PyMOL Python script that loads the backbone (N, CA, C, O; Angstrom):
from pymol import cmd

cmd.read_pdbstr("""\
ATOM      1  N   MET A   1       0.921  -0.953  -0.037  1.00  0.00           N
ATOM      2  CA  MET A   1      -0.137   0.414  -0.159  1.00  0.00           C
ATOM      3  C   MET A   1       0.937   1.149  -0.037  1.00  0.00           C
ATOM      4  O   MET A   1       1.797   0.921   0.815  1.00  0.00           O
ATOM      5  N   SER A   2       0.995   2.174  -0.942  1.00  0.00           N
ATOM      6  CA  SER A   2       1.527   3.425  -0.773  1.00  0.00           C
ATOM      7  C   SER A   2       1.066   4.388  -0.217  1.00  0.00           C
ATOM      8  O   SER A   2      -0.115   4.211   0.083  1.00  0.00           O
ATOM      9  N   ALA A   3       1.492   5.415   0.086  1.00  0.00           N
ATOM     10  CA  ALA A   3       1.277   6.902   0.679  1.00  0.00           C
ATOM     11  C   ALA A   3       0.488   7.199  -0.320  1.00  0.00           C
ATOM     12  O   ALA A   3      -0.551   7.605   0.201  1.00  0.00           O
ATOM     13  N   ASP A   4       0.381   7.231  -1.515  1.00  0.00           N
ATOM     14  CA  ASP A   4      -0.203   8.294  -2.691  1.00  0.00           C
ATOM     15  C   ASP A   4      -1.461   7.021  -3.256  1.00  0.00           C
ATOM     16  O   ASP A   4      -1.996   7.314  -4.325  1.00  0.00           O
ATOM     17  N   GLU A   5      -1.735   6.227  -2.866  1.00  0.00           N
ATOM     18  CA  GLU A   5      -3.276   5.745  -2.973  1.00  0.00           C
ATOM     19  C   GLU A   5      -4.457   6.364  -2.749  1.00  0.00           C
ATOM     20  O   GLU A   5      -4.210   6.985  -1.715  1.00  0.00           O
ATOM     21  N   ASP A   6      -5.334   6.551  -2.974  1.00  0.00           N
ATOM     22  CA  ASP A   6      -6.566   6.734  -2.333  1.00  0.00           C
ATOM     23  C   ASP A   6      -7.454   5.544  -1.979  1.00  0.00           C
ATOM     24  O   ASP A   6      -8.121   4.938  -2.817  1.00  0.00           O
ATOM     25  N   VAL A   7      -7.417   5.251  -0.677  1.00  0.00           N
ATOM     26  CA  VAL A   7      -7.919   4.271  -0.029  1.00  0.00           C
ATOM     27  C   VAL A   7      -8.734   4.355   0.821  1.00  0.00           C
ATOM     28  O   VAL A   7      -8.613   5.002   1.861  1.00  0.00           O
ATOM     29  N   ARG A   8      -9.905   3.545   0.398  1.00  0.00           N
ATOM     30  CA  ARG A   8     -10.646   4.156   1.686  1.00  0.00           C
ATOM     31  C   ARG A   8     -11.100   2.896   2.271  1.00  0.00           C
ATOM     32  O   ARG A   8     -11.020   1.813   1.692  1.00  0.00           O
ATOM     33  N   THR A   9     -11.538   3.061   3.342  1.00  0.00           N
ATOM     34  CA  THR A   9     -12.286   2.502   4.211  1.00  0.00           C
ATOM     35  C   THR A   9     -13.739   2.175   4.535  1.00  0.00           C
ATOM     36  O   THR A   9     -14.395   3.210   4.415  1.00  0.00           O
ATOM     37  N   THR A  10     -14.268   1.458   4.788  1.00  0.00           N
ATOM     38  CA  THR A  10     -15.865   1.491   5.647  1.00  0.00           C
ATOM     39  C   THR A  10     -16.085   0.139   6.511  1.00  0.00           C
ATOM     40  O   THR A  10     -16.098  -0.994   6.029  1.00  0.00           O
ATOM     41  N   VAL A  11     -16.263   0.480   7.938  1.00  0.00           N
ATOM     42  CA  VAL A  11     -16.242  -0.363   8.707  1.00  0.00           C
ATOM     43  C   VAL A  11     -17.794  -1.223   8.652  1.00  0.00           C
ATOM     44  O   VAL A  11     -18.689  -0.379   8.691  1.00  0.00           O
ATOM     45  N   CYS A  12     -18.267  -2.412   8.587  1.00  0.00           N
ATOM     46  CA  CYS A  12     -19.486  -2.742   8.547  1.00  0.00           C
ATOM     47  C   CYS A  12     -19.266  -3.397  10.069  1.00  0.00           C
ATOM     48  O   CYS A  12     -18.314  -4.020  10.537  1.00  0.00           O
ATOM     49  N   PRO A  13     -20.781  -2.923  10.746  1.00  0.00           N
ATOM     50  CA  PRO A  13     -20.887  -3.461  12.303  1.00  0.00           C
ATOM     51  C   PRO A  13     -20.859  -5.487  12.610  1.00  0.00           C
ATOM     52  O   PRO A  13     -21.264  -6.316  11.795  1.00  0.00           O
ATOM     53  N   ASP A  14     -20.552  -5.641  13.319  1.00  0.00           N
ATOM     54  CA  ASP A  14     -20.227  -6.668  13.096  1.00  0.00           C
ATOM     55  C   ASP A  14     -20.055  -7.808  12.166  1.00  0.00           C
ATOM     56  O   ASP A  14     -20.608  -8.899  12.031  1.00  0.00           O
ATOM     57  N   GLY A  15     -18.925  -7.061  11.464  1.00  0.00           N
ATOM     58  CA  GLY A  15     -18.060  -7.489  10.210  1.00  0.00           C
ATOM     59  C   GLY A  15     -16.965  -7.072   9.837  1.00  0.00           C
ATOM     60  O   GLY A  15     -16.275  -6.576  10.727  1.00  0.00           O
ATOM     61  N   PRO A  16     -16.536  -7.093   8.795  1.00  0.00           N
ATOM     62  CA  PRO A  16     -15.555  -6.867   8.744  1.00  0.00           C
ATOM     63  C   PRO A  16     -15.206  -5.341   8.020  1.00  0.00           C
ATOM     64  O   PRO A  16     -16.165  -4.571   7.956  1.00  0.00           O
ATOM     65  N   MET A  17     -13.951  -4.886   7.499  1.00  0.00           N
ATOM     66  CA  MET A  17     -14.016  -3.538   6.758  1.00  0.00           C
ATOM     67  C   MET A  17     -13.805  -4.121   5.144  1.00  0.00           C
ATOM     68  O   MET A  17     -13.279  -5.108   4.629  1.00  0.00           O
ATOM     69  N   LEU A  18     -14.648  -2.720   4.600  1.00  0.00           N
ATOM     70  CA  LEU A  18     -14.376  -2.903   3.269  1.00  0.00           C
ATOM     71  C   LEU A  18     -13.101  -1.785   2.858  1.00  0.00           C
ATOM     72  O   LEU A  18     -12.888  -0.686   3.371  1.00  0.00           O
ATOM     73  N   VAL A  19     -12.492  -2.337   1.970  1.00  0.00           N
ATOM     74  CA  VAL A  19     -11.502  -1.790   1.617  1.00  0.00           C
ATOM     75  C   VAL A  19     -11.169  -1.380   0.468  1.00  0.00           C
ATOM     76  O   VAL A  19     -10.634  -2.262  -0.204  1.00  0.00           O
ATOM     77  N   ARG A  20     -11.320   0.106  -0.285  1.00  0.00           N
ATOM     78  CA  ARG A  20     -11.069   0.042  -1.819  1.00  0.00           C
ATOM     79  C   ARG A  20     -10.547   0.942  -1.989  1.00  0.00           C
ATOM     80  O   ARG A  20     -10.742   2.014  -1.418  1.00  0.00           O
ATOM     81  N   GLY A  21      -9.447   0.602  -3.154  1.00  0.00           N
ATOM     82  CA  GLY A  21      -8.299   1.197  -3.768  1.00  0.00           C
ATOM     83  C   GLY A  21      -7.171   0.920  -3.739  1.00  0.00           C
ATOM     84  O   GLY A  21      -6.360   1.413  -4.523  1.00  0.00           O
ATOM     85  N   ALA A  22      -6.861   0.065  -2.825  1.00  0.00           N
ATOM     86  CA  ALA A  22      -5.639  -0.415  -2.026  1.00  0.00           C
ATOM     87  C   ALA A  22      -5.127  -1.338  -3.292  1.00  0.00           C
ATOM     88  O   ALA A  22      -5.950  -1.901  -4.014  1.00  0.00           O
ATOM     89  N   SER A  23      -3.543  -1.465  -3.533  1.00  0.00           N
ATOM     90  CA  SER A  23      -2.857  -2.375  -4.541  1.00  0.00           C
ATOM     91  C   SER A  23      -2.390  -3.452  -3.383  1.00  0.00           C
ATOM     92  O   SER A  23      -1.836  -4.480  -3.773  1.00  0.00           O
ATOM     93  N   SER A  24      -2.558  -3.287  -2.228  1.00  0.00           N
ATOM     94  CA  SER A  24      -1.712  -4.493  -1.275  1.00  0.00           C
ATOM     95  C   SER A  24      -2.591  -4.308  -0.083  1.00  0.00           C
ATOM     96  O   SER A  24      -3.469  -3.481   0.162  1.00  0.00           O
ATOM     97  N   TRP A  25      -2.133  -5.253   0.547  1.00  0.00           N
ATOM     98  CA  TRP A  25      -2.699  -4.793   1.977  1.00  0.00           C
ATOM     99  C   TRP A  25      -2.100  -5.536   3.269  1.00  0.00           C
ATOM    100  O   TRP A  25      -2.347  -6.737   3.158  1.00  0.00           O
ATOM    101  N   PRO A  26      -1.308  -5.219   4.613  1.00  0.00           N
ATOM    102  CA  PRO A  26      -0.478  -6.362   5.281  1.00  0.00           C
ATOM    103  C   PRO A  26      -1.270  -6.874   6.357  1.00  0.00           C
ATOM    104  O   PRO A  26      -2.214  -6.284   6.882  1.00  0.00           O
ATOM    105  N   ASP A  27      -0.754  -8.205   6.705  1.00  0.00           N
ATOM    106  CA  ASP A  27      -1.351  -8.985   7.817  1.00  0.00           C
ATOM    107  C   ASP A  27      -0.810  -8.422   8.701  1.00  0.00           C
ATOM    108  O   ASP A  27      -0.071  -7.457   8.504  1.00  0.00           O
ATOM    109  N   ASP A  28      -1.182  -9.128  10.376  1.00  0.00           N
ATOM    110  CA  ASP A  28      -0.656  -9.109  11.559  1.00  0.00           C
ATOM    111  C   ASP A  28       0.852  -9.087  11.426  1.00  0.00           C
ATOM    112  O   ASP A  28       1.406  -8.546  12.383  1.00  0.00           O
ATOM    113  N   ASN A  29       1.382  -9.388  10.795  1.00  0.00           N
ATOM    114  CA  ASN A  29       3.449  -9.754  10.752  1.00  0.00           C
ATOM    115  C   ASN A  29       3.597  -8.531   9.844  1.00  0.00           C
ATOM    116  O   ASN A  29       4.795  -8.319   9.659  1.00  0.00           O
ATOM    117  N   GLY A  30       2.635  -7.444   9.062  1.00  0.00           N
ATOM    118  CA  GLY A  30       3.376  -7.072   8.216  1.00  0.00           C
ATOM    119  C   GLY A  30       3.612  -7.289   6.878  1.00  0.00           C
ATOM    120  O   GLY A  30       3.860  -6.373   6.094  1.00  0.00           O
ATOM    121  N   GLU A  31       3.548  -8.462   6.568  1.00  0.00           N
ATOM    122  CA  GLU A  31       3.369  -9.417   4.987  1.00  0.00           C
ATOM    123  C   GLU A  31       2.566  -8.575   4.243  1.00  0.00           C
ATOM    124  O   GLU A  31       1.504  -8.438   4.851  1.00  0.00           O
ATOM    125  N   LEU A  32       2.577  -7.642   2.715  1.00  0.00           N
ATOM    126  CA  LEU A  32       1.976  -7.190   2.262  1.00  0.00           C
ATOM    127  C   LEU A  32       1.110  -8.507   1.568  1.00  0.00           C
ATOM    128  O   LEU A  32       1.769  -9.502   1.265  1.00  0.00           O
ATOM    129  N   HIS A  33      -0.170  -8.503   1.354  1.00  0.00           N
ATOM    130  CA  HIS A  33      -1.099  -9.254   0.293  1.00  0.00           C
ATOM    131  C   HIS A  33      -1.248  -8.274  -0.780  1.00  0.00           C
ATOM    132  O   HIS A  33      -1.430  -7.067  -0.619  1.00  0.00           O
ATOM    133  N   PRO A  34      -1.161  -8.849  -1.800  1.00  0.00           N
ATOM    134  CA  PRO A  34      -1.930  -7.711  -3.380  1.00  0.00           C
ATOM    135  C   PRO A  34      -3.334  -8.248  -2.922  1.00  0.00           C
ATOM    136  O   PRO A  34      -3.813  -9.209  -2.320  1.00  0.00           O
ATOM    137  N   VAL A  35      -3.806  -6.846  -3.672  1.00  0.00           N
ATOM    138  CA  VAL A  35      -5.395  -6.790  -3.705  1.00  0.00           C
ATOM    139  C   VAL A  35      -5.770  -6.751  -5.030  1.00  0.00           C
ATOM    140  O   VAL A  35      -5.246  -5.885  -5.730  1.00  0.00           O
ATOM    141  N   ARG A  36      -6.648  -7.582  -5.569  1.00  0.00           N
ATOM    142  CA  ARG A  36      -6.597  -7.808  -6.984  1.00  0.00           C
ATOM    143  C   ARG A  36      -7.945  -7.230  -7.133  1.00  0.00           C
ATOM    144  O   ARG A  36      -8.177  -6.996  -8.319  1.00  0.00           O
ATOM    145  N   ARG A  37      -8.833  -6.944  -6.410  1.00  0.00           N
ATOM    146  CA  ARG A  37      -9.849  -6.319  -6.806  1.00  0.00           C
ATOM    147  C   ARG A  37     -10.313  -4.995  -6.506  1.00  0.00           C
ATOM    148  O   ARG A  37      -9.619  -4.459  -5.642  1.00  0.00           O
ATOM    149  N   PRO A  38     -11.464  -4.140  -7.026  1.00  0.00           N
ATOM    150  CA  PRO A  38     -11.617  -3.108  -6.380  1.00  0.00           C
ATOM    151  C   PRO A  38     -11.773  -2.545  -5.219  1.00  0.00           C
ATOM    152  O   PRO A  38     -11.378  -1.417  -4.925  1.00  0.00           O
ATOM    153  N   VAL A  39     -12.629  -3.665  -4.175  1.00  0.00           N
ATOM    154  CA  VAL A  39     -13.218  -3.928  -3.195  1.00  0.00           C
ATOM    155  C   VAL A  39     -12.595  -5.547  -2.717  1.00  0.00           C
ATOM    156  O   VAL A  39     -12.571  -6.613  -3.332  1.00  0.00           O
ATOM    157  N   VAL A  40     -12.033  -5.081  -1.072  1.00  0.00           N
ATOM    158  CA  VAL A  40     -11.804  -6.505  -0.423  1.00  0.00           C
ATOM    159  C   VAL A  40     -12.113  -6.400   0.971  1.00  0.00           C
ATOM    160  O   VAL A  40     -11.688  -5.438   1.612  1.00  0.00           O
ATOM    161  N   ALA A  41     -12.908  -7.416   1.582  1.00  0.00           N
ATOM    162  CA  ALA A  41     -13.238  -7.295   2.978  1.00  0.00           C
ATOM    163  C   ALA A  41     -11.868  -7.731   3.882  1.00  0.00           C
ATOM    164  O   ALA A  41     -11.100  -8.642   3.571  1.00  0.00           O
ATOM    165  N   VAL A  42     -11.786  -7.118   4.720  1.00  0.00           N
ATOM    166  CA  VAL A  42     -10.770  -7.415   5.267  1.00  0.00           C
ATOM    167  C   VAL A  42     -11.367  -7.966   6.859  1.00  0.00           C
ATOM    168  O   VAL A  42     -12.237  -7.308   7.429  1.00  0.00           O
ATOM    169  N   CYS A  43     -10.880  -9.042   7.388  1.00  0.00           N
ATOM    170  CA  CYS A  43     -10.998  -9.407   8.841  1.00  0.00           C
ATOM    171  C   CYS A  43     -10.909  -8.975  10.199  1.00  0.00           C
ATOM    172  O   CYS A  43      -9.827  -9.107  10.771  1.00  0.00           O
ATOM    173  N   ARG A  44     -11.974  -8.433  10.859  1.00  0.00           N
ATOM    174  CA  ARG A  44     -11.687  -7.605  12.225  1.00  0.00           C
ATOM    175  C   ARG A  44     -12.286  -8.804  13.229  1.00  0.00           C
ATOM    176  O   ARG A  44     -12.126  -8.288  14.335  1.00  0.00           O
ATOM    177  N   CYS A  45     -12.856 -10.051  13.444  1.00  0.00           N
ATOM    178  CA  CYS A  45     -12.325 -10.779  14.085  1.00  0.00           C
ATOM    179  C   CYS A  45     -11.818 -11.312  14.755  1.00  0.00           C
ATOM    180  O   CYS A  45     -12.034 -11.641  15.922  1.00  0.00           O
ATOM    181  N   GLU A  46     -10.782 -11.526  13.839  1.00  0.00           N
ATOM    182  CA  GLU A  46      -9.184 -12.047  14.412  1.00  0.00           C
ATOM    183  C   GLU A  46      -9.692 -13.578  14.134  1.00  0.00           C
ATOM    184  O   GLU A  46      -9.004 -14.392  14.750  1.00  0.00           O
ATOM    185  N   ARG A  47     -10.776 -14.177  13.317  1.00  0.00           N
ATOM    186  CA  ARG A  47     -10.836 -15.614  13.354  1.00  0.00           C
ATOM    187  C   ARG A  47     -10.717 -16.196  11.935  1.00  0.00           C
ATOM    188  O   ARG A  47     -10.580 -17.409  11.775  1.00  0.00           O
ATOM    189  N   SER A  48     -10.774 -15.254  10.807  1.00  0.00           N
ATOM    190  CA  SER A  48     -10.742 -15.865   9.175  1.00  0.00           C
ATOM    191  C   SER A  48      -9.601 -16.964   9.172  1.00  0.00           C
ATOM    192  O   SER A  48      -8.606 -16.914   9.895  1.00  0.00           O
ATOM    193  N   GLN A  49      -9.825 -17.754   8.450  1.00  0.00           N
ATOM    194  CA  GLN A  49      -8.600 -18.784   7.779  1.00  0.00           C
ATOM    195  C   GLN A  49      -7.846 -18.262   6.830  1.00  0.00           C
ATOM    196  O   GLN A  49      -6.669 -18.556   6.619  1.00  0.00           O
ATOM    197  N   LEU A  50      -8.702 -17.241   6.059  1.00  0.00           N
ATOM    198  CA  LEU A  50      -7.570 -16.756   5.329  1.00  0.00           C
ATOM    199  C   LEU A  50      -7.213 -15.274   5.228  1.00  0.00           C
ATOM    200  O   LEU A  50      -7.163 -14.595   4.201  1.00  0.00           O
ATOM    201  N   ALA A  51      -6.975 -14.898   6.495  1.00  0.00           N
ATOM    202  CA  ALA A  51      -6.205 -13.376   7.070  1.00  0.00           C
ATOM    203  C   ALA A  51      -5.402 -13.218   5.953  1.00  0.00           C
ATOM    204  O   ALA A  51      -5.028 -14.101   5.181  1.00  0.00           O
ATOM    205  N   PRO A  52      -5.177 -12.100   5.924  1.00  0.00           N
ATOM    206  CA  PRO A  52      -5.873 -10.740   6.352  1.00  0.00           C
ATOM    207  C   PRO A  52      -7.849 -10.730   5.636  1.00  0.00           C
ATOM    208  O   PRO A  52      -8.725  -9.969   6.047  1.00  0.00           O
ATOM    209  N   TRP A  53      -8.010 -11.741   4.604  1.00  0.00           N
ATOM    210  CA  TRP A  53      -9.373 -11.251   4.286  1.00  0.00           C
ATOM    211  C   TRP A  53     -10.333 -12.090   4.898  1.00  0.00           C
ATOM    212  O   TRP A  53     -10.165 -13.161   5.479  1.00  0.00           O
ATOM    213  N   CYS A  54     -11.199 -11.548   4.716  1.00  0.00           N
ATOM    214  CA  CYS A  54     -12.742 -11.991   5.765  1.00  0.00           C
ATOM    215  C   CYS A  54     -13.192 -13.232   5.162  1.00  0.00           C
ATOM    216  O   CYS A  54     -13.228 -13.224   3.932  1.00  0.00           O
ATOM    217  N   ASP A  55     -13.626 -14.548   5.897  1.00  0.00           N
ATOM    218  CA  ASP A  55     -14.253 -15.789   5.279  1.00  0.00           C
ATOM    219  C   ASP A  55     -15.774 -15.633   5.626  1.00  0.00           C
ATOM    220  O   ASP A  55     -16.595 -16.443   5.195  1.00  0.00           O
ATOM    221  N   GLY A  56     -16.081 -14.710   6.313  1.00  0.00           N
ATOM    222  CA  GLY A  56     -17.543 -14.873   7.276  1.00  0.00           C
ATOM    223  C   GLY A  56     -17.349 -15.608   8.120  1.00  0.00           C
ATOM    224  O   GLY A  56     -18.257 -16.426   7.975  1.00  0.00           O
ATOM    225  N   THR A  57     -16.948 -15.818   8.692  1.00  0.00           N
ATOM    226  CA  THR A  57     -16.571 -16.289  10.073  1.00  0.00           C
ATOM    227  C   THR A  57     -17.022 -15.492  11.190  1.00  0.00           C
ATOM    228  O   THR A  57     -17.098 -16.062  12.279  1.00  0.00           O
ATOM    229  N   HIS A  58     -17.297 -14.415  11.118  1.00  0.00           N
ATOM    230  CA  HIS A  58     -17.852 -12.881  12.286  1.00  0.00           C
ATOM    231  C   HIS A  58     -19.398 -13.723  12.066  1.00  0.00           C
ATOM    232  O   HIS A  58     -20.101 -13.816  13.072  1.00  0.00           O
ATOM    233  N   LYS A  59     -19.839 -14.241  10.949  1.00  0.00           N
ATOM    234  CA  LYS A  59     -21.549 -14.803  11.289  1.00  0.00           C
ATOM    235  C   LYS A  59     -22.020 -15.456  12.153  1.00  0.00           C
ATOM    236  O   LYS A  59     -23.163 -15.434  12.610  1.00  0.00           O
ATOM    237  N   ALA A  60     -20.608 -16.458  12.581  1.00  0.00           N
ATOM    238  CA  ALA A  60     -20.873 -17.860  13.676  1.00  0.00           C
ATOM    239  C   ALA A  60     -20.730 -17.042  14.920  1.00  0.00           C
ATOM    240  O   ALA A  60     -21.276 -17.641  15.846  1.00  0.00           O
ATOM    241  N   LEU A  61     -20.103 -15.675  15.379  1.00  0.00           N
ATOM    242  CA  LEU A  61     -19.760 -15.007  16.975  1.00  0.00           C
ATOM    243  C   LEU A  61     -21.040 -14.694  16.995  1.00  0.00           C
ATOM    244  O   LEU A  61     -21.836 -14.593  16.062  1.00  0.00           O
ATOM    245  N   PRO A  62     -21.195 -14.529  18.273  1.00  0.00           N
ATOM    246  CA  PRO A  62     -21.993 -13.816  18.955  1.00  0.00           C
ATOM    247  C   PRO A  62     -22.442 -12.314  18.934  1.00  0.00           C
ATOM    248  O   PRO A  62     -21.818 -11.404  19.480  1.00  0.00           O
ATOM    249  N   ARG A  63     -23.619 -12.176  18.225  1.00  0.00           N
ATOM    250  CA  ARG A  63     -24.227 -10.722  17.923  1.00  0.00           C
ATOM    251  C   ARG A  63     -23.899  -9.714  18.629  1.00  0.00           C
ATOM    252  O   ARG A  63     -24.733  -9.606  19.528  1.00  0.00           O
ATOM    253  N   GLY A  64     -22.870  -8.663  18.715  1.00  0.00           N
ATOM    254  CA  GLY A  64     -22.498  -7.328  19.348  1.00  0.00           C
ATOM    255  C   GLY A  64     -21.012  -7.645  19.856  1.00  0.00           C
ATOM    256  O   GLY A  64     -20.424  -6.934  20.672  1.00  0.00           O
ATOM    257  N   TRP A  65     -20.463  -8.827  19.258  1.00  0.00           N
ATOM    258  CA  TRP A  65     -19.186  -8.992  19.418  1.00  0.00           C
ATOM    259  C   TRP A  65     -18.233  -7.947  19.128  1.00  0.00           C
ATOM    260  O   TRP A  65     -17.241  -7.729  19.824  1.00  0.00           O
ATOM    261  N   ASP A  66     -18.610  -7.184  17.891  1.00  0.00           N
ATOM    262  CA  ASP A  66     -18.083  -5.839  17.269  1.00  0.00           C
ATOM    263  C   ASP A  66     -18.901  -4.317  18.170  1.00  0.00           C
ATOM    264  O   ASP A  66     -19.780  -3.669  17.603  1.00  0.00           O
ATOM    265  N   THR A  67     -18.517  -4.047  19.274  1.00  0.00           N
ATOM    266  CA  THR A  67     -19.126  -2.933  20.241  1.00  0.00           C
ATOM    267  C   THR A  67     -18.605  -1.802  19.460  1.00  0.00           C
ATOM    268  O   THR A  67     -17.497  -1.471  19.038  1.00  0.00           O
ATOM    269  N   GLU A  68     -20.109  -1.205  19.408  1.00  0.00           N
ATOM    270  CA  GLU A  68     -20.115  -0.060  18.303  1.00  0.00           C
ATOM    271  C   GLU A  68     -19.443   0.071  17.374  1.00  0.00           C
ATOM    272  O   GLU A  68     -18.793   1.095  17.165  1.00  0.00           O
ATOM    273  N   GLY A  69     -19.459  -1.037  16.543  1.00  0.00           N
ATOM    274  CA  GLY A  69     -19.323  -0.743  14.997  1.00  0.00           C
ATOM    275  C   GLY A  69     -17.395  -0.303  15.310  1.00  0.00           C
ATOM    276  O   GLY A  69     -16.874   0.684  14.791  1.00  0.00           O
ATOM    277  N   LYS A  70     -16.576  -1.357  16.304  1.00  0.00           N
ATOM    278  CA  LYS A  70     -15.114  -0.682  16.290  1.00  0.00           C
ATOM    279  C   LYS A  70     -14.318  -2.158  15.577  1.00  0.00           C
ATOM    280  O   LYS A  70     -13.803  -2.314  14.470  1.00  0.00           O
ATOM    281  N   GLY A  71     -14.469  -3.019  16.632  1.00  0.00           N
ATOM    282  CA  GLY A  71     -14.126  -4.175  16.218  1.00  0.00           C
ATOM    283  C   GLY A  71     -12.771  -3.842  17.021  1.00  0.00           C
ATOM    284  O   GLY A  71     -12.597  -2.850  17.729  1.00  0.00           O
ATOM    285  N   ARG A  72     -11.861  -4.857  16.771  1.00  0.00           N
ATOM    286  CA  ARG A  72     -10.177  -4.628  16.798  1.00  0.00           C
ATOM    287  C   ARG A  72      -9.819  -4.076  16.132  1.00  0.00           C
ATOM    288  O   ARG A  72     -10.325  -4.325  15.038  1.00  0.00           O
ATOM    289  N   PRO A  73      -8.756  -2.946  16.101  1.00  0.00           N
ATOM    290  CA  PRO A  73      -8.561  -2.675  14.863  1.00  0.00           C
ATOM    291  C   PRO A  73      -7.452  -3.114  14.080  1.00  0.00           C
ATOM    292  O   PRO A  73      -6.622  -3.565  14.869  1.00  0.00           O
ATOM    293  N   VAL A  74      -7.049  -3.197  12.934  1.00  0.00           N
ATOM    294  CA  VAL A  74      -6.494  -3.771  11.783  1.00  0.00           C
ATOM    295  C   VAL A  74      -5.537  -2.730  11.805  1.00  0.00           C
ATOM    296  O   VAL A  74      -5.765  -1.533  11.633  1.00  0.00           O
ATOM    297  N   LYS A  75      -4.152  -3.421  12.090  1.00  0.00           N
ATOM    298  CA  LYS A  75      -2.934  -2.961  12.243  1.00  0.00           C
ATOM    299  C   LYS A  75      -2.781  -2.342  10.518  1.00  0.00           C
ATOM    300  O   LYS A  75      -2.987  -3.220   9.681  1.00  0.00           O
ATOM    301  N   LYS A  76      -2.503  -1.185  10.052  1.00  0.00           N
ATOM    302  CA  LYS A  76      -1.982  -0.838   8.591  1.00  0.00           C
ATOM    303  C   LYS A  76      -0.401  -0.245   8.851  1.00  0.00           C
ATOM    304  O   LYS A  76       0.287   0.118   7.897  1.00  0.00           O
TER     305      LYS A  76
END
""", "prot")
cmd.dss("prot")
cmd.show_as("cartoon", "prot")
cmd.util.cbc("prot")
cmd.orient("prot")
Protein backbone atom coordinates (compact mmCIF):
# COMPACT_ATOMS: atom_id res chain seq x y z
CA MET A 1 0.00 0.00 0.00
CA SER A 2 1.70 3.20 -1.11
CA ALA A 3 1.21 6.60 0.49
CA ASP A 4 -0.20 8.14 -2.69
CA GLU A 5 -3.07 5.64 -3.04
CA ASP A 6 -6.62 6.84 -2.49
CA VAL A 7 -7.60 4.08 -0.06
CA ARG A 8 -11.03 4.28 1.55
CA THR A 9 -12.36 2.04 4.31
CA THR A 10 -15.86 1.30 5.53
CA VAL A 11 -16.45 -0.58 8.79
CA CYS A 12 -19.39 -3.00 8.66
CA PRO A 13 -20.88 -3.42 12.18
CA ASP A 14 -20.43 -7.04 13.33
CA GLY A 15 -18.55 -7.70 10.09
CA PRO A 16 -15.45 -6.92 8.05
CA MET A 17 -13.87 -3.68 6.97
CA LEU A 18 -14.34 -2.96 3.28
CA VAL A 19 -11.24 -1.53 1.63
CA ARG A 20 -11.42 0.32 -1.68
CA GLY A 21 -8.52 1.49 -3.82
CA ALA A 22 -5.64 -0.42 -2.22
CA SER A 23 -3.04 -2.28 -4.27
CA SER A 24 -1.93 -4.32 -1.24
CA TRP A 25 -2.90 -4.88 2.40
CA PRO A 26 -0.73 -5.95 5.37
CA ASP A 27 -1.44 -8.86 7.67
CA ASP A 28 -0.70 -8.87 11.42
CA ASN A 29 2.95 -9.73 10.71
CA GLY A 30 3.39 -6.84 8.29
CA GLU A 31 3.49 -9.05 5.19
CA LEU A 32 1.83 -7.30 2.26
CA HIS A 33 -0.83 -9.20 0.33
CA PRO A 34 -1.70 -8.03 -3.19
CA VAL A 35 -5.23 -6.74 -3.76
CA ARG A 36 -6.64 -7.83 -7.10
CA ARG A 37 -10.17 -6.47 -6.82
CA PRO A 38 -11.59 -2.95 -6.51
CA VAL A 39 -13.08 -3.77 -3.08
CA VAL A 40 -11.86 -6.36 -0.55
CA ALA A 41 -13.22 -7.41 2.85
CA VAL A 42 -10.61 -7.38 5.62
CA CYS A 43 -11.22 -9.50 8.73
CA ARG A 44 -11.79 -7.65 12.00
CA CYS A 45 -12.92 -10.54 14.22
CA GLU A 46 -9.44 -12.12 14.04
CA ARG A 47 -10.84 -15.60 13.38
CA SER A 48 -10.66 -15.83 9.59
CA GLN A 49 -8.73 -18.75 8.11
CA LEU A 50 -7.92 -16.48 5.13
CA ALA A 51 -6.46 -13.56 7.12
CA PRO A 52 -6.12 -10.76 6.40
CA TRP A 53 -9.22 -11.38 4.26
CA CYS A 54 -12.68 -12.03 5.69
CA ASP A 55 -14.03 -15.57 5.24
CA GLY A 56 -17.41 -14.98 6.91
CA THR A 57 -16.46 -16.49 10.27
CA HIS A 58 -17.85 -13.41 12.04
CA LYS A 59 -21.36 -14.65 11.16
CA ALA A 60 -20.93 -17.51 13.66
CA LEU A 61 -19.95 -15.17 16.52
CA PRO A 62 -22.47 -13.92 19.08
CA ARG A 63 -24.25 -10.78 17.96
CA GLY A 64 -22.61 -7.72 19.46
CA TRP A 65 -19.01 -8.98 19.38
CA ASP A 66 -18.22 -5.75 17.60
CA THR A 67 -19.03 -3.15 20.26
CA GLU A 68 -20.13 0.11 18.62
CA GLY A 69 -18.99 -1.05 15.16
CA LYS A 70 -15.32 -0.68 16.03
CA GLY A 71 -14.13 -4.25 16.57
CA ARG A 72 -10.45 -4.77 17.01
CA PRO A 73 -8.33 -2.31 15.07
CA VAL A 74 -6.68 -3.54 11.92
CA LYS A 75 -2.97 -2.75 11.74
CA LYS A 76 -1.92 -0.64 8.79
